[in-house]
PLY file of the C-alpha trace (Angstrom):
ply
format ascii 1.0
element vertex 119
property float x
property float y
property float z
element edge 118
property int vertex1
property int vertex2
end_header
105.79 97.55 108.48
109.62 98.23 108.35
110.43 95.17 109.45
109.38 91.35 109.54
109.96 88.64 112.38
110.37 85.33 110.98
111.72 82.34 113.10
112.05 84.78 116.12
114.84 87.15 114.03
114.08 90.59 112.50
114.46 91.35 109.14
114.84 94.99 107.87
112.61 95.26 104.71
113.89 97.96 102.15
111.63 98.99 99.20
114.15 100.98 97.30
116.03 100.27 93.99
117.40 96.84 95.05
113.98 95.77 95.60
113.15 96.70 92.38
115.78 95.25 90.65
115.39 91.83 92.31
111.48 91.88 91.61
112.47 92.56 88.09
115.00 89.66 87.99
112.07 87.38 89.52
109.37 88.73 87.15
109.83 89.95 83.40
108.62 89.60 79.80
110.97 88.67 77.38
110.31 90.07 73.70
112.67 88.69 71.30
115.47 89.13 73.71
114.61 92.34 75.38
113.85 91.61 78.81
111.14 94.17 80.56
110.76 93.80 84.15
107.06 93.52 85.52
108.10 92.57 89.48
106.36 95.77 91.08
103.47 95.29 88.60
102.79 91.32 89.51
103.18 91.91 93.08
100.65 94.49 93.28
98.27 92.29 91.26
99.18 89.08 93.12
98.78 90.92 96.64
95.58 92.65 95.43
94.30 88.97 94.45
95.25 87.74 97.63
97.79 85.35 96.60
100.29 84.13 99.54
102.85 82.87 97.03
103.81 86.54 96.31
104.85 86.84 99.76
107.99 84.81 99.55
109.13 86.91 96.59
108.43 90.27 98.35
110.12 89.50 101.52
113.31 88.07 99.70
113.54 90.74 97.38
112.91 93.50 100.29
115.76 92.01 102.22
118.22 91.18 99.33
120.97 93.54 100.61
120.83 92.78 104.24
123.92 90.52 105.36
121.38 87.75 106.60
118.13 86.93 104.60
115.17 84.45 105.68
114.91 81.01 104.45
112.42 80.20 101.73
111.03 77.48 104.38
111.30 79.89 107.18
109.00 82.25 105.05
106.24 79.71 104.16
106.43 78.52 107.65
105.45 82.51 108.74
102.67 82.76 105.87
101.05 79.59 107.20
101.37 80.76 110.79
99.43 84.14 109.64
96.91 82.31 107.87
96.12 79.67 110.97
96.06 83.06 112.95
93.42 84.62 110.55
95.73 87.12 109.93
96.86 86.49 106.08
94.37 88.74 104.85
95.59 91.61 106.97
99.48 90.82 106.03
99.01 91.03 102.38
97.20 94.59 102.46
99.91 95.83 104.32
102.22 94.87 101.92
100.13 96.63 99.40
99.97 99.50 101.64
103.67 99.79 101.87
104.17 99.34 98.04
101.62 102.09 97.96
103.47 104.60 100.07
106.95 103.65 98.83
108.64 106.71 97.33
110.03 104.91 94.46
107.09 102.50 93.79
104.19 104.67 94.25
104.04 106.13 90.73
103.96 102.50 89.44
101.48 100.95 92.11
98.92 103.83 91.99
97.72 103.31 88.08
97.64 99.68 88.17
95.82 99.78 91.61
93.31 102.21 89.79
92.87 99.73 86.60
92.22 97.29 89.19
89.22 98.79 90.75
87.70 100.12 87.44
87.71 96.30 86.40
0 1
1 2
2 3
3 4
4 5
5 6
6 7
7 8
8 9
9 10
10 11
11 12
12 13
13 14
14 15
15 16
16 17
17 18
18 19
19 20
20 21
21 22
22 23
23 24
24 25
25 26
26 27
27 28
28 29
29 30
30 31
31 32
32 33
33 34
34 35
35 36
36 37
37 38
38 39
39 40
40 41
41 42
42 43
43 44
44 45
45 46
46 47
47 48
48 49
49 50
50 51
51 52
52 53
53 54
54 55
55 56
56 57
57 58
58 59
59 60
60 61
61 62
62 63
63 64
64 65
65 66
66 67
67 68
68 69
69 70
70 71
71 72
72 73
73 74
74 75
75 76
76 77
77 78
78 79
79 80
80 81
81 82
82 83
83 84
84 85
85 86
86 87
87 88
88 89
89 90
90 91
91 92
92 93
93 94
94 95
95 96
96 97
97 98
98 99
99 100
100 101
101 102
102 103
103 104
104 105
105 106
106 107
107 108
108 109
109 110
110 111
111 112
112 113
113 114
114 115
115 116
116 117
117 118
C-alpha cells in the first residue's frame, strides 16, 4: 500500500524520516525533560493488538509532508467503512506489513514483533 484513498481522494503514504519524526511527536516518554520518541514502537504494538485508533496517527504521519492531507473525520469515516465491510483486520495487517518492510523501520519493527510473538 503506497497510497490510500479516503473520501475519493488518493494520498501517497511515506514511511521515511518525516514519518518517524511525526510519530515520535505524537508518542514519547518524557524522562526528566528528555523526550524519547516511541512512535514506531507504539504503532507496531497497537497494530498487532488490532486497535483501529492507531490508523489515524499512522495515516496523518505518513501524509504529513503532502500538500493535502486527509481530515481526521474522513479517516475515521474510512476506518468505519473498512470495519463495516469486514476489512478492518486486513487493513491493520497491511499497515503492519508496510512498517515491517519499510527500509528505515524494519530494524525497529522486527524485534518488537519477535518480542510480541514470544509473549
